[in-house]
C-alpha positions in Angstrom: -9.3 -133.7 78.8 -9.8 -134.3 82.5 -6.9 -134.6 84.9 -5.3 -138.0 84.7 -5.5 -140.5 87.5 -2.5 -140.9 89.8 0.1 -143.2 88.5 -0.4 -146.8 89.6 1.6 -150.1 89.8 4.9 -148.9 88.2 5.7 -145.6 89.8 4.6 -144.4 93.2 7.1 -141.6 93.7 6.5 -137.9 93.8 6.2 -135.9 90.6 9.8 -135.4 89.3 10.7 -131.7 89.1 14.3 -131.8 88.0 16.6 -133.7 85.6 17.9 -136.2 88.1 14.4 -137.0 89.3 13.2 -137.5 85.8 16.0 -139.8 85.0 15.3 -141.8 88.2 11.6 -142.0 87.4 12.2 -143.2 83.8 14.6 -145.9 85.1 12.0 -147.0 87.6 9.1 -147.1 85.2 11.2 -148.7 82.4 8.9 -147.8 79.5 8.5 -144.7 77.4 5.4 -144.8 75.2 5.9 -142.9 72.0 2.9 -141.0 70.7 3.0 -140.5 67.0 -0.7 -140.0 66.0 -2.8 -138.1 63.5 -4.5 -135.5 65.8 -3.8 -133.7 69.0 -7.0 -135.1 70.5 -5.7 -138.6 69.8 -2.4 -137.8 71.5 -4.2 -136.5 74.6 -6.4 -139.6 74.8 -3.3 -141.8 74.4 -1.5 -140.1 77.3 -4.6 -140.6 79.5 -4.9 -144.3 78.5 -1.3 -145.3 79.1 -1.3 -143.4 82.4 -4.4 -145.2 83.6 -2.5 -148.5 82.9 0.3 -147.5 85.2 2.8 -145.8 82.8 2.8 -142.1 83.7 5.2 -141.2 80.9 4.5 -140.0 77.4 6.8 -139.0 74.5 4.9 -136.6 72.2 6.7 -136.6 68.9 6.8 -133.2 67.1 5.2 -134.9 64.1 1.8 -134.9 66.0 -0.3 -131.9 64.8 0.0 -129.1 67.3 2.5 -131.1 69.3 3.7 -128.1 71.3 0.2 -127.4 72.4 -0.3 -131.0 73.4 2.9 -131.0 75.5 1.9 -127.7 77.1 -1.6 -129.1 78.0 -0.2 -132.2 79.5 2.5 -130.4 81.4 0.0 -127.9 82.9 -3.0 -130.1 83.6 -1.4 -133.4 84.3 1.9 -132.9 86.2 1.8 -136.5 87.4 2.6 -137.5 83.8 6.2 -137.1 82.8 5.8 -135.5 79.4 8.6 -135.4 76.9 9.2 -134.2 73.4 10.3 -136.7 70.7 11.8 -136.5 67.2 13.7 -133.4 68.2 15.8 -132.6 65.2 17.2 -129.1 66.0 17.6 -126.5 68.6 14.5 -124.6 67.6 12.3 -127.5 68.4 14.3 -128.2 71.6 13.7 -124.7 72.8 10.0 -124.7 71.9 9.5 -128.0 73.7 11.3 -126.8 76.8 9.2 -123.6 76.9 6.0 -125.8 76.6 7.0 -127.7 79.7 8.7 -130.9 78.4 10.5 -132.8 81.0 12.8 -134.6 78.6 14.0 -134.4 75.0 14.6 -137.4 72.7 15.5 -137.8 69.1 16.0 -140.6 66.5 19.7 -139.7 66.0 22.6 -137.9 67.6 22.7 -134.1 67.5 25.4 -133.0 69.9 24.1 -129.4 69.8 20.7 -130.6 71.2 22.4 -132.7 73.9 24.5 -129.7 74.9 21.4 -127.5 75.0 19.5 -129.9 77.2 22.5 -130.4 79.6 22.9 -126.6 79.9 19.2 -126.1 80.5 19.0 -128.9 83.1 16.6 -131.1 81.2 16.9 -134.8 80.7 18.1 -135.8 77.2 17.8 -139.1 75.4 19.5 -138.9 72.0 19.3 -141.6 69.4 22.4 -143.6 68.4 23.2 -146.7 66.5 26.9 -147.3 66.3 29.4 -147.7 69.2 31.0 -144.4 68.1 27.7 -142.6 68.5 26.9 -144.2 71.8 30.4 -143.1 73.1 29.9 -139.6 71.8 26.4 -139.3 73.3 27.6 -140.5 76.7 30.6 -138.2 76.7 28.3 -135.3 75.9 26.3 -135.9 79.0 23.2 -137.8 77.7 21.1 -139.3 80.5 20.2 -142.3 78.3 21.2 -143.3 74.8 18.3 -144.6 72.6 19.4 -147.4 70.3 17.2 -146.8 67.2 16.1 -148.6 65.2 17.0 -151.5 67.5 15.1 -154.5 66.1 16.3 -153.9 62.6 20.0 -154.2 63.5 19.9 -157.3 65.7 17.4 -156.7 68.5 18.3 -157.9 72.0 21.6 -159.4 70.7 22.7 -155.9 69.6 21.9 -154.4 73.0 23.8 -157.2 74.6 26.8 -156.5 72.4 26.7 -152.8 73.2 26.5 -153.4 76.9 29.8 -155.2 76.9 31.9 -152.0 76.3 29.2 -149.6 77.7 28.3 -151.2 81.0 27.5 -147.9 82.7 25.6 -146.3 79.9 21.8 -146.6 80.3 20.4 -147.8 77.0 16.9 -147.5 75.6 15.8 -150.1 73.2 13.5 -148.5 70.6 12.2 -149.5 67.3 10.2 -152.8 66.9 9.9 -153.6 70.6 6.8 -155.8 71.1 5.3 -158.2 73.7 7.4 -161.1 72.4 10.7 -159.2 72.6 10.3 -156.7 75.4 11.5 -159.1 78.1 14.5 -160.2 76.0 15.6 -156.5 75.6 15.5 -156.0 79.4 17.5 -159.3 79.9 20.0 -158.2 77.3 20.7 -155.0 79.2 18.3 -152.3 78.1 17.4 -150.0 81.0 14.2 -148.7 79.4 12.0 -149.6 76.5 10.7 -147.2 73.9 7.4 -148.5 72.6 5.1 -147.1 69.9 2.4 -148.8 68.0 2.6 -152.0 69.9 1.5 -150.2 73.0 -0.5 -147.2 71.5 -2.5 -149.1 68.9 -3.9 -146.6 66.3 -7.1 -148.6 66.0 -7.7 -148.5 69.7 -7.0 -144.8 69.8 -9.4 -144.1 66.9 -12.2 -146.1 68.6 -11.4 -144.6 72.0 -10.9 -148.1 73.5 -9.2 -146.9 76.7 -9.4 -150.4 78.2 -7.5 -151.9 75.3 -4.6 -149.4 75.8 -4.8 -149.8 79.5 -4.5 -153.6 79.2 -1.5 -153.3 76.9 0.2 -150.9 79.4 -0.4 -153.3 82.3 0.9 -156.2 80.2 4.1 -154.4 79.1 4.7 -153.3 82.7 4.4 -156.9 83.9 6.9 -158.0 81.3 9.4 -155.5 82.4 8.9 -156.3 86.1 9.2 -160.0 85.5 12.4 -159.6 83.4 14.0 -157.4 86.0 13.2 -160.0 88.7 14.8 -162.6 86.5 17.8 -160.4 86.1 18.1 -159.9 89.9 17.8 -163.6 90.5 20.5 -164.4 88.0 22.8 -161.7 89.4 22.3 -163.1 92.9 23.1 -166.6 91.9 26.2 -165.5 90.1 27.7 -163.9 93.3 30.6 -166.0 94.7 29.7 -167.6 98.0 31.7 -166.6 101.1 34.2 -169.1 102.3 33.0 -171.2 105.3 
């Protein structure tokens, strides 16, 4: 695969090189595309397509055939793309992903050993959680974000809003069932980042190598996030008490 084009529209900063910079970049971009495809070539094509649409982030799940090689290829040849490893279930996969050049680790559930490993290694970690107890445990362990998964199946935006009440300072990722109809609602409910899979990386578009299809979806989701954040900022501004005259 040729080198990817520079990131456009969403993220114009320098390539992040450490944990803090990766966290800041993910917050700014607001979307993490999850690649869970049938071949390594499909995964590489998907990364190129979403980056060309202004989302220079990709989560390569370890379920992808030769996932470690895919992560290594992206990390070496396309440093402008923030490549992470997904579906990390144990320390062995965490270590292999780190060695391949992954910039962040994420999982569907909470494994405190993986969180501790990532923190000690200085790599961003985004563990999955569902209950308030799991969110609290992940935050105390040093998680950079807590991924609420599967989010849509347990209440969607309303559940994110409920969690943000006691966990105002914990950056939450809404993941599982996020689509064009609900993406803005998740941001307005308090999600800092959206994890999006098939609704962004359409398997049919990948099989047919329809780059423009994926690019358009990436641009569309980016606009949704941008518009929702602007609405948030406007609401926050109008809620501020006016100074006494």
